[in-house]
N, C-alpha and C positions, 0 to 999 in steps of 0.2 A: 361666354363673350357676348351673346346676344343681349342678355339682360344688362350687362355693363354698357354696351353701346347705346341701348335705349335710354338708360339712366343718364349717360353722358350727354346725349342729345337733349333730353329734357332739362338737365341742369344748365346747359349752355343757353337754351331758350329762356329759362327762368331768369338767369343772371342778366341777359340782355334786356328782357322786359322790365325787370326791376330797376336796373341802372338807368336806362333811357327814359322809362315812363315816369320815374319818380320826380325828376327835376327838369325834364325836357320842355314840358309845356310852360312851366313858370319862367323858364329862361329864354323862351323864344324871342322875346323882344331884344335880347342882347346878342342874338346870333350874329356871327361874322363869318367871313370866308377865308380866314388866315390859315386854318388847318383843315384843308379839304380831305375828306376820307375817300377810301377806295370806292365806296358806293355813291359818292357824289360826282364821280367823273362823268364826263359827257360821252354818251353813246351816239354814234353817228350812223351805225349800220342797221338800225331797226326802224327806219322811216325818219320823220322829222326829229332833229336832235333833242335829246332829253337825258336827264341824269339816270344812272343805272338804277337807283333806288325807286324811281318812278316809272320804270319800264315793266310792263306786265309780262315779263319773261326773265328767265335766269340768264344774266349776262355779266361778264367780267371784262374790265378794261385794264390792260397792262400798259403802263406808260414808259417813257424813256428812262426815268429814274429807276423803275423796277428792273428794266433790262440791264442797265449799268450795274446796279447793285448785285445782280446774280452773277455777273461776269460769265455769262453763258458761252460755252464753247460750241454748242449746237442749239438748234432751234427748240429741241425738245426740252431743254433746261428752263425755258421761259415758262413752261406750263406746270412746274412742279408743285405750286401752291394754289392752283385754280381748282375749285371743287368740280367734280364730275368729269375731269379730263385726265386721261392716263396715256402716257407714251408706251407703245407696245413694240414688240419685235426684238429690239436690241438696243444697246448703248452705242452702236456704231453710227457714224455719220451717214452711211448709205443704207441703214437698216431701220430708220425711224418711221413709224406710222402712228395714227391717232386712234384712241378709243374714247368716246363720249357716251356716258350713261349706259355702259355695257354694250355699245355697238361699235364693233371694230375688232378684227382679229388678224394678226400678221400673216397667217397662212390661209385666209379665206378670201379668194378673189372677189372683187366687187365692193368690199368694205370702203374703198376709197370713194365710191360713188354714194355712200350713205352719209358721208361727212363732206361738206363743200368747203374748199379752201380757196381763198382769193388773195392776190397781191395787188393792191391798189385797184381792186375791182375785177382784175383779170383772173379767171378761174384757172387753177392749177390741178392737174390730174396726172398720175402715173401709176401703172400697175405692172409688175413683173415678178415672177416667181422668186421668192426669197430675197426680195429687194424692198427698201422702204418706199414711201409714196411722196415725200417732199424733200427737196434738196435746195438748201440755201444757207445763209449765214445770218445770225442774229444781229450782227453789226450793221446790216442794211436798214433796219427798221427802227421806228420811233414809237410805234404803238401796235398793239395786237388786241383785237376784240374777239371774244368767244361768246357766241349766241347759242345757248344750249336748247335742244329740242326741235321738233319738226315745225314749229310755228314760223321759222325763218324761211320755209319753202316758198312762201308767197313772193318774197322779194328776190330770192336767190336761185330758185329752181326746185322742181319736184324731187323728192327723194332725200331731203336733208333729215334723215331719221335721227341722227345724232345731233346735228346742228351745223353751225357755220363758224369758221375761223377766218377772220379778216386781218391780213398783215398790211400795215401802212408804212411806206418808205419815207425816209427823211427828206426834208425840203431845205433849200438855201435859207429861207426866212427863219428856220430853227436856230441858225447860228449867227446871222448878221445882227449885230446890236444896233439899237437906235442911234442914229447919227453917224454910223460907220458905213463903209462901202463894201467890206467883205471880211472874211475870216479864214484862217488856216488852222486846222485842228489836227494834231498828231497824237497817236495813242499806241501804247504797247502793253501787252499782257503776257504773264507767265503763269503756267500751271505746273506744279511739281510732279503731278502724275502723268508720266509719259513725256516729261519735258516739253509740254505744249506751249506754243507761243503764238501771239497775234501781233501783226504790225498793220496799222491802219492810218490813213491820212484822208482828210476831208478839206476840200476847197469850196467855199461858198462866196460868190461874187455877184454884186448888183451892178449890172452893166449900165443901166439908166433907170429912170423912174418906173418904167414899164416892164423891164425884163431882168430876171436873175437866173443864175445857173448854179448847180451843185454838181461836183464830181468827187467821188470817193472810191478808194481802192483798198482792198484788204488781202492780207496773206495770213493763213492760219495753218498750223501744222501740229502733229503730235506723233510721238513714237508709240510703241505698244504700251497700253495703260495697265497699271497694276490692279489686281483684285484684292479685296479686303482679306480674303482667306489665304492669300499667297498666289503666286503665279501671275500670268498676264492674260488679258482679254484678247484672244486671237482675232485678227482682222481689224483691230482698233486703230492701227496707225494710218495716218492720212496726211495729205498736204493739199490745200485748196485755195484757189484764188477767187475773189469776188469783187464786183464793182457796180457802181450805179452812176449814171449821168442823167440829171433831170433839169429841164429848163421850164421856167414859169413865166408866162407873158400875161400882163394885165392889160386887156384891151381898153378898159375904162375902170371906173371905180368898182365895178361889180363883175364884169365878164372876165373870165380867166381861162387861159389855154395852157395845158401842161403836156409835155412830151418827155417820157422817161425810157431809159434802156438799162436793164439790169441783167447781170450775168454771174453765174457761179460755175466753177470748173474744178474738177480733180482728175488727175491722170496718174494711176498707180499700177505698178507691176506686182504680180504674185500676191494679189488680194484673195482672201477667202471668198469663194463664190457665194456661199450662203451668208448673207449679211444679217438675216433675221434668225440666226441660230447656227453657229459654226459647227460643222461635223469634223472631228479630228481625223487625222490620217489613219488611225488604227481601225476606224469603222469600215466595214466592208462596203457600205453604201456611200462612201466618201464623195462629196461634191468637189473636193480638191480646191485648187487655186486657179486664178485667171488674171490676165492683164485687163484692167477695166478703166475706161475713161468716161466720165459723166459730165455732161454739159447742159446747163439749164439757162434759158434766156427768156426774158419777158420784155415786151415793148408795149407801152400804153400811151395812147393819145386821147386826151379828154378835153371837154369844153363844158364850162359851168356858167350859168347866168341866173343868179337868184332874183334879179329884177324886183327889187324891193318896192318900186312904185307901181308894180302890176301884180295884184294878188293871184292872178290866174297863171302866172309864169314863174317857175323855179326849175329850170331845165338843166339836165345833165346828160351829156352824150359821150360815149366812150367806145373807142375802137382799140382792140388789143390783140396781141399775137404772143402765144406761148409755145416754146419749143424745148422739150426735154428729150435728150438723146443719150443712149448708153452704147458704147462701142466696146465689145469684148473680144479678146484674142488670146491664143495660146493656153487653152484649158489643160490642166494636168491630169484630169480624170476622164477615162473613156465613158464613165457613167453619164456625162453631160451630153454626149452625142452632138446633134446639130444645134441644140440650144446654147452650146458653149460659145464657139467662135461665131458671133452674129452681131448685127446692129439692131437695136431696139429704139423705139421713140414714139412720142406723141407730139403732134403739131396742131395747135388749136387757134383758129381765128374767131373772134367774138365781137359782136356789136351790142351795146347796151344803150337804150334810150329811155329815159324816165323823166317825168314832169310832175310837179306837185302844185296843185291849185288850192288856194286858201279861201274859205268862206267863213263869215263871222256874223254874229248878232250881238244883242245886248249882253248876254251872259254865256255865250257859247262860241266855239271856234271849231272849224272842221278843216282837216288837211286831207285832200284826196290825191293819192300818189298812183300813177298809172304809167305803163310803159310796155316795152317789148324787148326781148333778148333773143339773139340768134347766134348760133355758133356752128362751126364745121370742124370736126376733129379727125385727124388722120393717124391711124395706128400702124406702126412699122415693125416688122420682124423679118430680117433678111439674113439668112445664113451666109457665111463667107463663101462656101463652096456651091452656093445655089440651092434650090429646093424650097420647101415650105415648112415652117414650124407650126403645125396644127394646134399645138398647145398654147400658142400665143398668136391667135389668128389676126391677120392684117385686115384692114378695111377702113371705112369712113363712117362717122356718126354725125348726122345733121340734125340739129335741134332748134326749134322755135318755140318760145314761150311768151304769152301775154298775161299781164297781171294788173290788178287794181287793189288798192288798200285805202280804206277810209278810217281816219282817226278823228273821233268826235269827242270834244271835251266840253262839259257843262259845268258852269260855275266854278271852274278851276278845281273841281273835286272828282267828278266822275269822268273817266276816259274809257271809251269803247272803241276798239279797233276791230274792224271786219275786213277780211280780204279773201281773194280767190285768185287762182292761177290755173292756166291750162297750158300744158307742154306737149309738143308733138316731137317724137324721135323717129328718125329713119336710119336704120343700120344697113349698110351695104358692104358685104364682105369682099375681099380681094377675089379677082377672077381665078386665082390659083386654087381657091377653096371650092372645088367643083361640087362638093356635097351640100353646099348651103345656098340659100336664096335670100334676097333682101327682106327686111322686116320693118314694118312701121307700126307704132303704137302711140296712144294718147294717155296722158296722166292728168288728173284733176286734184287740186290742192286748195281747199277752203279752210278758213279759220275764223274764230271769234274770241277776242280777249277783252277783259275789262279790268280796270283798276279804280278803286274808290279811296279817296283820302279823307279820313275822319277829321284830321287836322294836319298841321305841318309836321307832326311827329309819327303818325301811324297811318298805314294804308294796308289794304288787302287787295289781292288780285287773283285772277284765274283765267284759264284759257282752254279752249277746245280746238284741236287742229287735226285735220285729216290730210294725209299726203300719200302719193303713190310713186313708186320708183320703178322705172323701166329698165329692163335688162341691158347690160353693157355688151359690147362686141365680144369680149372674152367669154361671158356667160352664155351668150346665144350661140356662138359658132365654134367653140373649142371642141376638138375631138382628137382621138388617137387610137389607132388599131381598131379593136372591137368596141371601144368606148366612143359613143356617137355624140354628135352635136344635138342639142335639144331645141328645135325650132318652135316648140310648143310651150316654152317657158311663159308663165303668166307674170304680170307685173306684181311687185310687192305693194302692200298697202299698210298704212299705219294710222291708228286712231290714238291720239295723245291728249291727256288731260293733266292740267297743272293747277295747283292751288297754293297760295302762299301769302306772306305778309312782310311788310317792311317797317322798320323803326329807325328814327334818327333823333338825336338830342344834342343840346348845346350847353356849355357851362355846367358840366356835370360834376367833375371832380376839382376843376380849377378854371379860372376865368379864361375864356377863349377856346376851350377844348371842344371837340366834336366827336360823336360816335354814330355809327350806322350798323344796322343788322338786317339781313334778309334771309328768309327761310322759304324754300320751294320744295313742294312735294309733287311727284309726277307719276303717272301711270301710262304706259305705252303698250298697246295691243297691236302686234304685227301679224298680218295674215299673208299666206303664200310666200313666206320668206325663201329667198334663193340661196342655196349653198352648194358647195362642191360635194360630190358623192364619190369619195375615193375608194371605189371597189376595183377589183382586178379585171373584170370582163363583163361584156353584155349589159352595159348600163350607160346612160348618158352621163356626160361629165358634170352637168349641173341639173339640179332638180328643184322643184318647189316643195318645201316642207310645210306641214300643216299650219303651224302658227307658233308664236312666241309671245310671252308677256314680260314686260320689264317695269319695275317700279322702284322708287327710292326717295331719298331726302338729301337736299343740299343746303348747307348753312354757310353763310358768309358774313363776317363781321369785321369792323375796322374802327380803331380809336386813334385820334390824332390830337396832340397838344404840343405846346412849345418845347417841352422837355421829354415827353414820353409818347411812344406810339405802340400799337399792337394790331395784330390781324389774326383772323380765324378762318379756316377753310375746312369744312367737314363734308365727307361724301359717304353715303350709304346706298348701295345699288343691289337690287335683287332681280332675278329673272328665271323663267322656267319655260319649258315647252308646253304649249297649251293642248296639244294632241300628239298621239304617238306617231313617230316617224321611223319607218322600217328601212334598214339597209337592204339592198337587193342587187343581184347580178354577180355576186362573187361567191367565195367559199362560205361555209356556215360560220366560221370564226370571224371572217371579215364582215359578214352581214350583222353579226351580233355586236361587233365593235362600232358599227355605224348606226345602230338602232338607238333611238331616243324615245323614252316613254313619256306620256303625259305626266307632268309634275316633276320631271327630271330638271335639275338646274342647268341653265345655259353655261357653256364653257368659255364664254367671253366676258365673264363678270370680273371687274377689278376688285381688289381688296377694299374693305371699308377703311377709310383713312382720315386722319385729322392732322392738320398742319397749324401749329401755333407759332406766331412770331411776336417777340417782345423786344423792344429796343428803347434807346434813350438818345437824347440830343444835348449837345453843349453849344447853343446858338452863338455864344460869344466867341467860340473858337471854330465855328462852322464844321463841327465834328458830329458824326452820327455812328452809333454802334448798336449791335443787337445779336440775338440768337434765334434760330429757327429749329423747332422740334417737330419731327414727322413721326407719327405712330400709325401702324397698320395692323389690322386684325387678321386672324387666320382666314384664308380664302374659302369661299363657298365651294368652288371647284378649282383644284390646282391645275394650271395649264401644264401639259406635259412638254418635255423637250427631247430632242434627239441629238446626241445620246442623252440618257436620263441623267439629270442632276438632282441634288436634294430638293425635295418639294418645298415650295414657299410656305412660310408660316408667319405668325405675327412678328413684327420687328419694329425697331425704333432707331432713328438716326438723328444726330444733332449737328447743326452747322452754326458757326459764328461769323460775323461780318462787321466791317467798320469802313467808314468813308470820311474823307476830308475834302471839302469844296470851298475854299476861301472866296468870299464875295467882295473883298476889298484888299488893298495893300499890295505889296510886292508880288505875292503869289496869286493874285486874282487871275482867273482863267485856268488855274491848275486843278486837277482832280486826281485823287488817289483812292483806290478801292483795295481792300484786303479781306480775304475770307479763308476759313478752314472748313472744308466740306467733309462730312462723315468723321467728325473729330475723334470719335471713339472707335473708329475702324470697324463698324458693325458689319458683319457678314450676313447677307440675306439675299433672297431672290424675290423681287417684286412680281406678283402674279401678272401674267400676260407678257412678261419679258423673258427672253431666252437666257439671260446672263445673270451671273452673281453680281453683287454690288461692287463698285469700284472702291479702292482703298482710300485712306485719308489723303486729302488733296489740299495743298496750299495754293492760293491764287493771289496774284498781285497785278494791279492795273494802274498805270500812270498815263495821264492825258494832259495836254496843254493846248490852249487856244490862243492864237495871236490875232488880234483885231487890227484892221487898218481902214 
């Protein structure tokens, strides 16, 4: 498989080079913007806005059309064809977590801190044993940006080893047509697997020339979902409400104030406690079932002033509040003990202030972005009967970061980005944790990136980034019985190197078509990695392991024309322990199972995967159709499950889809989406997931917008 994968990657690169390079330069004068490719989408989360192809970092932008076409019933389905990103843990709504470039494991506490997730700029964070890390509904969002790699630490915070995922919610202006006052949009979806359904309504209204408001409400439900091999996926049934209210006020032609409130809630009885790998009743260590209510809220108040007449001012100020709470009652298994009937939660208040100053000369321009971020996070774990859950320690985390990033472009060809950030974190455990004391540490994150455009069709880029991740409350203060808290945990550090190139061309196969291709290779060396040490006695809960290395290749391509479109996403990830890590403190058998030798592959590696999409359009009928083929190779290390299920192997899955969006006539404003997922009912287990694949699923969505 290794030789096959290498040849496949080389072939894909060669095809892209030949196709784009052959005719791209000659046709440059005829370039137009009618068929914008995936790599020409605007990136707003990496500093001054720029297209993805000209960003010296691996970045993917998912827009509203992508989200609609996927008919995603969970946020995880948005990321299925993004290179370098894998959803881990489970297929359940309450069991989804992220893995980017081999960083992220469903059962390794702290991985949520290695990937930064934001909603409209507000950081989202949640960690609980056998639970997912992000709870929301895809219907709330119009765009998602994935910035892969630690270079994003400068703007978003130290420790973004895997990268950053930015969710952007919908605005009233997305729906109000020119010359109209408002719009009402209603939508319904049906999924044959589990009889899943969505009912959604959006009201967008422009009150006057300066103020507009959006209100949306969604209800999504599903019964137990079928597996491809037969049977059902335990714990997959759910019912969830979500909503968003956002007001936008234009103080003048440039100054904008936004206030939004978002909420997602599910309240289900007799849910499987273990959402990241359900253990059936026949297992003696059964986690059993529990009544569980999950409530996630986000409030964001922001102010923007681009001040186009003042090059020194482009100000963004944001105050946000995030509250994720989990209420658990009536556990059916005594194995859960005090961790069963309890209230868990994270409440975070955050202030972001950033400004960009522009300097320019005859053939150069410089954007200097600088600012400060401050946050206070409160972690809650309160048993119903009183007491302390030492394996989920309560406390507060106070963080302050200052940063600066300079983006210098010369002659519109060479762009150099240099940045640095300093973060200070102060962890203060709850008074009930008598064995612990407060802890404060500082992290430093510098980077240097460059991109050179040889012409309008070809560029090369590279970057060097260092970042440090400070321990979380859970890692620093968790203890139980003879297993102690580790107050001497050192911060993790990462040295990351990237090198790649980008291609684009126009009028290649037919007039007006466009193509883009981007290849990124990376190498990430991590020192003092923090991981749980699951031994039976006489050892700290978390320890620093000697080190890890990760490297890989990501390919992303897109072709757009009036009648045909196509996309490519290819991911290859490798990783190993750089030094021997010995298990300690338990039995000989336990020690052996926790020992990792230098050169052993990491157990958080996703499968090599390629996703190919090919489709067509009938513009005269406003109709689009296509197929998506996903192929994965045998995993380097197969992630184990409890209880054991067949190990993952190479697999392939095929989806088909179609949409109808009339732009005129009687049915203008109507949208219809149809798809069949896993059309051949392929049975497989994707590595890093605890579940077998879902069975063949038919999906249908109908939407109608009424303008007034």
